[in-house]
N, C-alpha and C positions, 0 to 999 in steps of 0.2 A: 453650580446650576440653581437659579429661583425658581420656584413655586411656577412661576408663569412659564417658565422656559421647560419646564417637566412636562405639564401640561400639554403644551402646546407638541413636543414632541411625542407624547402620546397620541392626539391629534393626528398627527401623520404618519403614527404606526395603523390607525384604522383605516385614511384612506390606501397605503398601500397594500393591506387587508382586502377591500376593496376591491383594487385595482387586480389582485391576484385572484381574487372570485369575479370578475368579469361585471361588478357592479355597481363600477365606480361612475358618477354623475358627471355630466363636459363641466360645470362650473366647480364639482369637487377635483375633475382629474387639470383643470386650469391651475388651481392653487399647489398640487403638488407638482406638476412641471415645476413653478417658479421657488420651491419650493429646491427641486434639485438643481435649477440654474443657478441658484445664490452660490452656492460653495462645491468646489468639486467633491470636497469629501462629504458632500449628500448625495453625490450620482454615484461613486464609490460604493456609497453604505444601499443604496436602494438597487443597486444591481448585484450586490453580496443577498441583498432577503430577497432580489428571484431567482435567484440558484437554491436549489433541495438541498444540493450538495453541500455549498458554501452556512448554506443556515443550519441544516445537521450537524456539520464541522465547528460553527462559531458557538452552538448550546448543547457540545456535546452527546446527540442525539438524546434526550432527556426520557425519550420513554421509557415505562417505569422507573422513573427515578423521582427524587424527591425534587420538584420543583420550584417552592417555595424557598429551598433550602439554596436551589441553584443564583435562583433568582435573590434572594439576600446576601450570599458570601459576592455577589460579582459589584451589587449596589453597595457592599461594605467596602470593597476595594477603592472604588472610584468616588470614596467619599458623601455618595449624595443620602445616605440614613437610607431606611428600610424604605422602598417603593408602596405607593399607593395605586397597587394594583390589584385586582382580583382574577386570580385562573377563571376563566372559563367552564362550561359544565360539559360546553360540544367542544370537538375534538375534526380535527381533518386530517385525512394522510396526503405524504406528502412523501412523493419519490418512496412511497410503500411501507412509511414508517409511520408509528404516531406521535403527530408533536402537538403539543398545546398552543396552537397560532396565536391567540389573540394575546398569551402572554408572555408569548416569547417575540412578537415583534414590539409588544407594547416594551419589555423588556431593553432590546437593543438598542430602539429606536431613544426610550432615554435619557439610557444613556451617553447616547450618541451625540449629545448637543456638543461635544466637545470632540467626539466620534472618540471616545474612548478605547473601544470595544474594541479597536482596528488599527488605533494607530497610537496609545497609550493618555492617559490622561496629563493632564498640567501636571508638571512635578513630580511623573509618577511614567521617564518615559523610561523605554527598554532599554537602555544604557546604566541607565543605575540599576538596572537589578539583578541581583544574586545571579540570575544564570546567566549572565550579560559578560562579553568582554570587549576589548578592544575590537577583535574582528567576527566577522558575524560568518555564521558556519551554515555552510549556505547544503541544499541538502543533494542526493546522489544523481547522477546523469548517465546518458548515454556511453557507456566508455568498456573497453575490455582489450584483450589480448587476446591475437590470433597466433599460435603456434603451429606453424609449416609441419611437415615431414622431415627435410632436413636441421630442425630445429631451428631455422631464424622465426625471426615473430614478425609482427606486425599490429603496431598499434592502434584502435579501433575507437574513432571520437567520432562527430557532428562534421569534424571539418572533411572527412574523406568521402567522397564523391564519386567515386571510379571501379574501373578495374584495376585488383590489384593483386593479383596471382590471375598466373594460366597453370593448371596440373593434369598433363594428361588433353583427354578433351573436356574438361571442365573448366569450365570461367566462374571466376570468384568474385565480387559484387557489394562492395559497403556503400551502401546511403540511407540516410535519415535512422540513421541507430537502427539498421536491416543488415546482416550479412546476408547474401545472396549465392548458394550452390547454384550453377547454371548448367544442367547434365543434358541441352537441348542435341548437343553434340554425338553426345554418346550413343553409339548403335546397339541396336539388341543384342546380348551376347557376345560384346565386348568385355574381356578381363581385364583392359587398361586401368591401373589408379586401383586397384582391387586390393594392395593390401594399404597403399597411402593413405597415410592418417593426421586429422588435425585436430587439434583442438583450443577452443575456447575457454577464453578463463576472464572472467569478470573480478573485480578488484572491490573490498568494502567503498561502497557511494558509488557502485558503479551498475548497470543495469546491461542488456541485447538481447536482441531478436536476432534469429537465424533460422535460415529455411533451407533445408537438407537439400540432396539434390534429388529426392524421389518426391519433394514440395512437401516435407512436413515442415511446421511450423513448429518452433521452440523459443520460449521466450524464459531469459537465464535471470536468478536476482539477482543480490549484492553476492558478492562473494561464493560464487557460482561455477563451475568450470562443468562443458560439456566436450567427451571425446568422438569422434564419430570418424567414418572412414569418408573419401571423396566420390567413392559410386559404391550405389548398393547391386554388389555384381553377384552376388552369392544367393544361399536360399533364402536367406535372412536379412533382416535388416537389425543390425546391431549398436547401440553407442551405451555410453558411460558416462554418468553425471555425478556431482559432488553438491553439495546445498541445494538451493530451491527450484525449479521448472519448470515453466507450464507447458504440455506435448498437446502438439492438433495434430493430430497421426493420420497422412495420407493414408487414405484406406487399399490393399493390395493383400486380395486372398490368395497370393500367390507365396509371397516372401510376408512373414509374420514379421514384429516391429516390437524389437527385444529389447531394455531398459536394465542395465546393472547400475545397481546403488553400491558406491561404494561407501561402508561402513564401520564407524570407528573400533576394532576391537574385535573385527569379523577376520579371518581367513580366508587367503582367497578363491577360497574352493566354497566357503560358506556365504559368502556375500548375498543378500537379497538380489531378487526381479521382477521385473512386470511387465509382460508378456500381451497386443494386441493385435488387431489385426488393424480397426482406425476407429480411432475415439480419441476424445477431449478428459486430461488429465492431467493433475497438479501434484510434486512430487514435492518434500519436504524432509531435507537430509540432511540436515544442519549438522556437525559435529560436537556444534554444545548443545543440542536440543537431547532430550531424553529418548526419543524414539523417532523412528520414519513413520510417515504419514502418507498414503496415497489415496489421492480424492478425484476421485471419478466426476466430469459432469455429462460426458454422453459416451452411448457405447456399452462396454463392459471391458475391463481386464482380470486377469488374474496374477496375484503376487504370490511371489514363493520364496522361501527361504529354508536352509538346512532340512530338506525333509517335507515342512510345515508349507499348508496354502492354504488361498482362500480367492474365491469370486467374489466382485463387486458390483453392484448394479452404479445406477446414475445416483446422486445426491449421497450415497456409503463414502464411508472413510475407514479404511484398514490402516491401523496402526500396528506397530513392529517396538517393541522396548529396544533400546541398544544390545544388552545382555542379555534380551528373551529369545524363542526361537518360535512363538506362538502370537498369533496375529490375531487381533481384538475387532472389530465392526461396531459401526456408529455413524451417523446421523449427524455432521456436522453442522454449523451455520457457514454457508457456499459465500455467503458473502465477504466474511469472514475471511475465509480462504485464500480467495483469488482477491483480496482487495490489493496487494504490493501488484498484481498484473495491469489493475485498471488503475494505477496511480495513487492510492489512497492506502493509509493505515485504518484499520476495523477492530476496535474492540468489542468484546462482546465475555462482561466478566471474566477480561483477563487479568492475571497476577502481574503486578509490577514487574518484577524481574522477568518473563518471559516478553514483556513489552518492552522492559529497554533493550535487550536483547536485537531486538528488532532497529528498534533505534539507532542502537551501536552501530548493526551493518550496513544501515541504508547512509546516516549521517558520517559513516566515517569518524566515530572518536571511542576515549575507553571509558566504560560506564564502571563508578561504583559506590556500592550500597553501603549503608552504613545505619545499624537498628533495625529493629523489625520491622517486616515490610509485608510480612504473608499472612497479615490479613486486612490487607489493600488490595482492590477490583476494579476494574473501571470497566466501561462500556461507550463506547463512541467510535469518533472520526476525525480524521484529519487529512489534507491531501498530502501526497508525500512532498506536493513542489513549495510548499511552503521553509523555510530557513525553522533549524531549530530552537531557535528564541523564542520564535511564536506558539511551536506544538508544546513546549515545556512550561508556557505561559499560560496558557490554558491549561494543561493537568496540575498546574499550584494554583488555577483558581479553584478547582474541586475544593480548596482545604487541608487536603491528606496529606501533599507532600511538599517538602522545601530541595527546592535544587540550588546547586551553588558551580558554578562555572568555573575550571583554571585549564587555561590555555583550550585544547582539545579533550576534557577529562571532565566526567563529570561525573557530580558526589549526589546521590540520592537519599534523604534522609524522609523518616515520618516527620509531619508537623504536628509536633505535641505543645 
């Protein structure tokens, strides 16, 4: 990119800044429209810069980070030399996050003279990157397996759009990544289907939503399962989970809702339980994590295990170690906890190994780590809809990690 092209890109960034602030003049708007229409790539870039989440993704949410370092690293990778851009003293709030907007926009626009940041610099296309291979690894999608009470199984995906089963007075529908149990025909006091149990299981690289017969909505993350009766006709509503799930429990004071959490190494009578009436909460109980974490969004819950109990309030998290019997309470980053449900990865000073566990589940890949990664942590976010190559390229741009891909195996090493 020539100096003239760089200056023009920075000028375009300024116009985009004015457009966002609604301070752009008619003449400037005309020049911006001409730039947008001159290339398809320019329009794509423009739309990316208007999307607060996409902007945060592209910049790894540079709040609290060394902005100059990020700018220098990306310019070096693009072969552009050091940027002639100074970050302004003023800051703007974007999506609740503080971002040095002008430096950020100028950065992206400057390197986007060839749209490098989003499509790859000339001679440096993704196909030639060490993290790439012949086949692109796509992100996970809506898919699961429903196991009925007789042991038969139904494969659930976005192609299934109809009634898939009738059990007693319960109709089971699947549509648009959501399984719905319709109990409208079940009369009060009817005991039919009380012992009929179903299980929905998501594979690695899958997710699914379930609406239970009482109206409770459950989101299942990858490599998770939920077992439940087809009708809640007893004195309580009890389900069992593995992996990670988000619950929006329908309120019913006459029937408390109970979630049994299957844990590694826990005896049958020593598992963890969550008791609620009507509330919204997230449970992370993956077997490869060190602790089970229950995070409350709305309402109140009580968690218990082997005689230990704890009540938590909205915004609080109760965690218990895999081998432990004592709960610890904290106030986590709620955006980070719920990011998976909202279609994003969000990291907040997260260690590399924990990050890679999330990535491995969603993309159904094998992650191998080499070297000492203990001191490397990340803060930032990216859409879970992006392929893994884009995600790894963004992480690599920090300059602290190196990825090598061998089929569906990703090798992670410190960049020394």
